[in-house]
Steps between C-alpha positions, in 0.01 A plus 500: 500500500862545377774250579684742729200489738529127541878448511518325846816317594514137392404269788854366518645844554226604729574204735876587499426856604252417771765291679733794516293715738444494866132515622345507148203281580505503886589757758756453781239306708443253226155639413399492123473850363531728195756771539382784277698772687812507290496872448565525871810285480508188285526133570856399578729277301637218709849554345504869596402430858751216526780715364411772748537255783822354361701816442364678811680242703842583352710709742762578230560853355498510124781763497750243628726273281440154635301248304162535669519884472578470133202262450270747672639784277419289196141463630465877533656558154276238343194648660593850386545374143161325519339832609660666190381219277148515633480876448719495180718764669805521266626815666455709815503373860306243702400613853365305792330589830260354758199595285419611148312793656818625679684489163224701332546781765874491451473523115249767481662716766838475319337606166301775656792638694717548181273781372317781674158664426371266232204260509451135574232308315342191659160327466197455706536115517858483611592284799543717811874436496545674169220759539614601846860504394406749226301714733779498766761582245283780340458664833861458607654630176235760407356319201139525391318160535282413203262198513376332179133392533382144460238369263238349736373262242839323439675580826808620300661828430450614134830608346356831397426578868872479576621677191272797575691560826854480356688813393863614482527518884384148571763333723362153504197294407387210719268246338403164632538186282196319646249611764457261789149617542351545160724259309568760231812441300687789323708462188819650651691492173225711331464728796878555538542579127224762509627648823853540362376652174340774709789543740822300434652607825233382739571189697249218480452278810281182491350308796500139370437324832155372398581451133831306536345157561253524207689610188833575332705797630756657264654817635752518204218494248275726697768771549401594849714627786394299796283201593441311820391139571431299822580131507224422755246597230663257251515170687803597720560615854431818687780723631651637181416719196705567187516787256655586170660848449610631159834659437309837490422476872726236654768755597265770621583594868341235723566316821811290459835412663731769362787259432276311256435579135267795434237268329490264808165502682558205735600611850649236722551125459262318263285207626602199294164315573308771317698461187492117517124520529475721193708253299243229598219720366682541170568119487127448538415742224759341276346159573170627360672654200702187435188288487399693184842607352824311461762753590807535720469890513370606839338823387327317216357243743386786733320680222332182389412397854341833579307505178358153581415619852317795350300272258413262782373793709302644216333166453413491872363851485289420195349204684435712810306748285322269255478171690479162328215281372439380848559819701376863463766762457505802733354730235190278492451453879216712622579729798876529428679760292852451354662842449724611212413178301287681242782745418795254529366154417783271598766765403587555867675339791359191660302707750118505532337792672153400612210660691176344613145639513389340816801537727806714570838390359622413850190278553575326165862438598379342823260275305780389272720437804229279642558288193869504538550736210744775580425842336528856618285815533667822385312786663522881523560461876848378417770764415643239255174501301306824543659722241497228240138397563397862500668544159283224351176601683472199732472473882622145520566186300558130569840441350553153362859429395598152396833416322594275209523179704124496562280272295173485312360302798603781738326749278175297486495451874539875553216564243269256683561659829459849350161410358380379831640807684335733254166327547549523870453128526664276747824396344595134501810361337 
């Protein structure tokens, strides 16, 4: 067992972080529970929720010149700068909208409309917002849609499967950073380099909504053209999505107020509370980074914080899979299968995809729920899941998605319950 598989947060830091979330250990009714449904929208930072309430109460317009308006404008500017720091966006534009999915449609449509009769390359495991945007744009602007196949063993898209579809007429390539169903993580820097070597003119669009809370993002280093994130997936609030757009695409024709700059993608007045909440997210990440590294540089602390989050989550995943001296790991529990583990080991997002021999995935979810453990069944009956599950040869999975603030004790409780569910025994906790 290597050290990286056991690098849990020190107890002191763990306790500090636990106190920063609402409803981490109990639900809104005060009932003890484990919330392992973070891929559906993560646990909320108290600071982000409190900032949402505070700034939503302000009636002042940030475009005015009085002191409160100027303070609000500073909040927006700081939030925008924090988005840039988190993404390492040294150029281009930052766009916001109600959802990251809406931004994906806007971005892909703008790129596709700038050229006619080419082809668009996407992948079989893209989130519907990016896949459907590619399909819509291909039909609207007469492009051929090409879909890179998945590797069922790993739940990822081999780079060669993408490169085989790219030619001189490829308008854009859409590739997901991390799948919210399989947990597969793609090395975007490697993928982007290879894509550009085959066609330097093609635009590269990345869906980072699932991957953003779990690892370092660096659009400047990756040399991509667009990337979206959603704060509600990374400890913040619902109601907003953000995106980076490179200089190559920021001024393409798009919906905007015509009196604004050609690279402006924000239509209408910004919501200060959204930007304040994102700054709270970055403050939290920097707190983690600052525990390990003495620095006053915010980007340095972000990178360190995200690296430590990733190590914590890899340690959690390793314990889920392999257990401990007192608890069987999932790979050793009879009657339950963990998918993609053999191909990926712990080199994937903190998502477990499980199936059971003696019950359907929905039945297993209900059994977990009876023990106050929240997980989710991804099934082919859902339009959000069908194409992706078909791509990896599965009808359904139980998706288990903790985040870094969970502990060894949380993992061991889950494993105990899983062992009893798999044996079809009466579960007592």
